[in-house]
VEXDREN-2710 file (C-alpha; in Angstrom, 1 decimal):
% VEXDREN-2710
k/r/px/py/pz
1/MET/31.0/-2.3/8.7
2/ARG/29.6/-2.3/5.1
3/ILE/26.2/-4.2/4.7
4/GLY/25.6/-6.2/1.8
5/ASN/23.1/-5.2/-0.9
6/TYR/20.6/-7.8/0.1
7/GLU/20.7/-7.3/3.8
8/LEU/20.7/-3.5/3.3
9/GLN/17.4/-4.2/1.4
10/ARG/16.0/-6.4/3.9
11/ILE/16.6/-3.8/6.7
12/LYS/14.6/-1.3/4.7
13/ASN/12.0/-3.5/4.1
14/LYS/11.6/-4.4/7.4
15/ILE/11.4/-0.5/8.6
16/ILE/8.8/0.2/6.0
17/ASP/6.7/-2.9/7.0
18/ASP/7.4/-2.2/10.7
19/LEU/6.1/1.5/10.2
20/TYR/3.3/0.9/7.8
21/GLY/2.5/-2.6/7.7
22/LYS/-0.1/-2.6/10.3
23/LYS/-2.3/0.6/8.8
24/GLU/-1.9/-1.3/5.3
25/GLU/-3.6/-4.5/6.7
26/GLU/-6.3/-2.1/8.4
27/LEU/-7.1/-0.2/5.2
28/GLY/-7.0/-3.7/3.4
29/LYS/-9.9/-4.8/5.5
30/LYS/-11.7/-1.9/4.8
31/ALA/-11.6/-2.2/1.0
32/LYS/-12.6/-5.8/1.4
33/GLN/-15.7/-4.9/3.2
34/MET/-16.4/-2.3/0.9
35/ALA/-16.7/-4.9/-1.7
36/ILE/-19.0/-7.0/0.5
37/GLU/-21.3/-4.0/0.8
38/ASN/-21.1/-3.3/-2.8
39/ARG/-22.1/-6.7/-3.5
40/GLU/-25.0/-7.0/-1.1
41/ILE/-26.3/-3.6/-2.6
42/TRP/-26.5/-4.7/-6.1
43/LEU/-27.8/-8.4/-5.1
44/LYS/-30.5/-6.8/-3.3
45/GLN/-31.6/-4.8/-6.3
46/TYR/-32.2/-7.8/-8.6
47/LYS/-32.8/-10.5/-6.1
48/PRO/-36.6/-10.7/-7.0
49/LEU/-35.4/-11.2/-10.8
50/LEU/-32.6/-14.0/-9.8
51/ASP/-35.3/-15.8/-7.5
52/GLN/-37.4/-16.5/-10.6
53/LEU/-34.4/-17.9/-12.5
54/PRO/-33.3/-21.5/-12.4
55/ASP/-30.0/-22.1/-10.9
56/SER/-28.4/-23.2/-14.1
57/MET/-29.1/-19.5/-15.5
58/VAL/-27.4/-17.9/-12.7
59/THR/-23.6/-17.2/-12.6
60/ARG/-21.5/-18.1/-9.5
61/ASN/-17.9/-17.6/-8.6
62/LYS/-16.3/-17.4/-5.3
63/LYS/-14.8/-14.0/-6.1
64/TYR/-16.4/-10.5/-5.8
65/LEU/-14.5/-7.8/-7.6
66/LEU/-15.2/-3.9/-7.1
67/LYS/-13.7/-1.9/-9.6
68/VAL/-12.1/1.3/-8.1
69/ASP/-11.1/4.3/-10.3
70/TYR/-10.2/7.4/-8.1
71/THR/-8.2/10.3/-8.8
72/ASP/-7.3/12.9/-6.2
73/PRO/-9.4/15.8/-7.7
74/THR/-7.1/18.5/-5.6
75/VAL/-4.0/18.0/-7.7
76/SER/-3.0/19.5/-11.3
77/GLU/-2.5/17.3/-14.3
78/ALA/1.3/18.4/-14.2
79/VAL/1.7/17.0/-10.7
80/LEU/-0.2/13.7/-11.7
81/GLU/2.3/13.7/-14.4
82/LYS/5.4/13.8/-12.3
83/ASP/3.6/11.3/-9.9
84/ARG/3.5/8.9/-12.9
85/GLU/7.1/9.4/-13.8
86/ALA/8.0/9.0/-10.0
87/THR/6.0/5.7/-10.0
88/ARG/7.6/4.3/-13.2
89/ASN/11.2/5.1/-12.2
90/SER/10.9/4.3/-8.5
91/TYR/13.8/2.7/-7.1
92/SER/14.1/-0.8/-7.9
93/GLY/14.1/-2.2/-4.4
94/ASP/10.5/-1.0/-3.5
95/TYR/8.6/-3.2/-5.5
96/ASN/5.4/-2.1/-3.6
97/ARG/5.5/1.7/-4.3
98/ARG/2.0/2.8/-5.7
99/SER/0.8/6.2/-7.1
100/ASN/0.4/9.1/-4.5
101/TYR/-2.7/10.5/-6.2
102/VAL/-4.3/7.7/-8.2
103/ILE/-6.2/4.5/-7.4
104/ASP/-6.8/2.2/-10.2
105/THR/-7.6/-1.3/-9.2
106/THR/-9.8/-3.8/-7.8
107/TRP/-10.9/-4.8/-4.4
108/GLU/-12.0/-8.1/-3.9
109/HIS/-13.7/-10.6/-1.4
110/THR/-13.3/-14.3/-1.6
111/TYR/-16.0/-16.5/-0.4
112/GLN/-15.8/-20.0/1.0
113/LYS/-17.9/-21.6/-2.0
114/ALA/-19.1/-20.2/-5.2
115/ILE/-22.0/-18.0/-4.7
116/VAL/-24.2/-15.7/-7.0
117/ASN/-21.7/-13.3/-8.4
118/PRO/-21.3/-11.5/-11.8
119/THR/-18.7/-13.5/-14.4
120/GLU/-17.4/-13.2/-17.8
121/ASP/-16.0/-15.5/-20.2
122/ASP/-12.2/-15.7/-20.5
123/ASN/-11.3/-17.9/-23.3
124/GLY/-13.7/-20.6/-22.6
125/TYR/-13.3/-20.0/-18.6
126/SER/-15.6/-18.3/-16.2
127/SER/-13.8/-15.4/-14.6
128/PRO/-15.2/-12.9/-12.0
129/GLN/-16.5/-9.7/-13.5
130/SER/-15.5/-6.4/-11.7
131/GLN/-18.4/-4.4/-10.8
132/PRO/-18.5/-0.5/-10.2
133/VAL/-19.1/1.2/-7.1
134/HIS/-23.0/1.9/-6.3
135/ALA/-24.2/5.4/-5.8
136/SER/-25.0/4.9/-2.3
137/LEU/-21.6/4.0/-1.6
138/LYS/-19.7/6.6/-3.6
139/GLU/-18.8/9.0/-0.7
140/LYS/-17.8/6.1/1.8
141/LEU/-15.4/4.6/-1.4
142/GLU/-14.0/8.1/-1.8
143/ASN/-13.2/8.9/1.6
144/LEU/-11.5/5.6/2.0
145/CYS/-9.3/6.3/-1.1
146/LYS/-8.2/9.6/0.4
147/ASP/-7.3/7.5/3.8
148/ILE/-5.2/5.0/1.4
149/LEU/-3.6/7.8/-0.8
150/ALA/-2.5/9.7/2.6
151/TRP/-1.1/6.6/3.8
152/ARG/0.8/6.0/0.5
153/ARG/2.2/9.3/0.3
154/GLU/3.6/8.9/4.0
155/ARG/5.1/5.2/3.0
156/ASN/6.8/6.5/-0.2
157/GLU/8.3/9.7/1.3
158/MET/9.6/7.2/4.0
159/SER/10.9/4.9/1.1
160/ASP/12.6/7.6/-0.8
161/TYR/14.3/8.8/2.1
162/LEU/15.8/5.6/3.0
163/GLU/16.8/4.8/-0.7
164/GLU/18.4/8.4/-0.6
165/THR/20.5/7.9/2.5
166/THR/21.6/4.2/1.7
167/ALA/22.4/5.3/-2.2
168/HIS/26.0/6.2/-1.2
169/ASN/26.1/4.7/2.6
170/THR/26.1/1.1/3.1
171/GLY/28.1/1.0/6.3
172/SER/26.6/0.6/9.6
173/GLN/28.3/3.5/11.1
174/GLN/27.7/5.7/8.7
175/LEU/23.9/5.1/9.0
176/ARG/24.1/5.3/12.6
177/LYS/25.1/8.8/11.9
178/ILE/22.5/9.7/9.3
179/TRP/19.4/7.6/10.1
180/PRO/16.9/8.7/13.2
181/GLU/17.7/7.0/16.4
182/PRO/14.8/4.6/16.2
183/PHE/16.1/3.0/13.1
184/HIS/19.6/2.3/14.6
185/LYS/18.0/-1.2/16.2
186/TYR/17.6/-2.5/12.5
187/LEU/21.5/-2.2/12.0
188/PRO/23.9/-4.6/12.9
189/ALA/26.3/-4.4/15.8
190/GLU/29.3/-2.6/15.6
191/SER/32.6/-4.1/16.5
192/PRO/35.1/-2.0/18.5
193/SER/37.5/-0.1/16.2
194/LYS/40.0/2.6/16.3
195/SER/38.2/5.8/15.5
196/THR/39.6/7.5/12.4
197/LYS/38.6/11.2/11.5
198/LYS/36.1/11.3/8.8
199/THR/34.0/14.0/7.6
200/LYS/30.8/13.3/8.8
201/PRO/28.0/13.3/6.4
202/VAL/25.3/15.7/6.2
203/PRO/22.1/13.6/6.6
204/PRO/18.8/14.7/4.5
205/PRO/16.1/15.5/7.0
206/ALA/13.8/12.7/7.9
207/PRO/10.1/12.5/6.7
208/THR/8.1/15.2/8.9
209/GLY/5.6/12.4/9.6
210/LEU/8.0/10.0/11.2
211/LYS/7.6/11.2/14.8
212/ASP/3.7/11.0/14.4
213/ARG/3.8/7.6/12.8
214/LEU/6.0/6.2/15.6
215/THR/4.0/7.6/18.4
216/THR/0.8/6.2/16.5
217/ASN/2.2/2.7/16.3
218/LEU/3.4/2.8/19.8
219/LEU/-0.1/3.8/20.9
220/GLU/-1.7/0.9/18.7
221/ASP/1.2/-1.8/20.2
222/GLY/3.0/-1.3/16.8
223/ILE/6.5/-1.2/16.9
END
């Protein structure tokens, strides 16, 4: 049975989310906590001065932004360029694909009310201003970045595998012959039909980390 493009993309997204969503949430919480710790360290440094200023001279905002600019130091420029090209030309269905070796973003935490936070003028409006990581947190931030990049590489490898195997195979029977058994539950049930002799497709190997990921998720009450 042929699977429509929309449904096939939904199936692939579901597989990715079930495999890597829990880890993504865990890493996101750590990134947010890193932003909180960074703010507290910088605030402690300037608190004696802030206490002397009237409230009207202290900027406030609900959001605090930590600027993160990390590149894996073990990879060459050639590898980085290849990665940039792959990210630019990633399969259109995987809108969440990110670089395997570079993190250039901001980690943020939003408080319930506006509190002392750095801001900047944005065409007449006050916007949160991102801050660099404090030197005392640099090693901790780099270790978290390494964990995030390792997760990204595993996720991207699986995304590429799903895109490759569905580029010319859109039938549930075809995919059952190609995909690993744990993925069969995502496919629609097949109606009984007469078997016909067809050339069995030669599937690309599943990502090497799949077995470990399934075991880890099972132990953590994942899928």
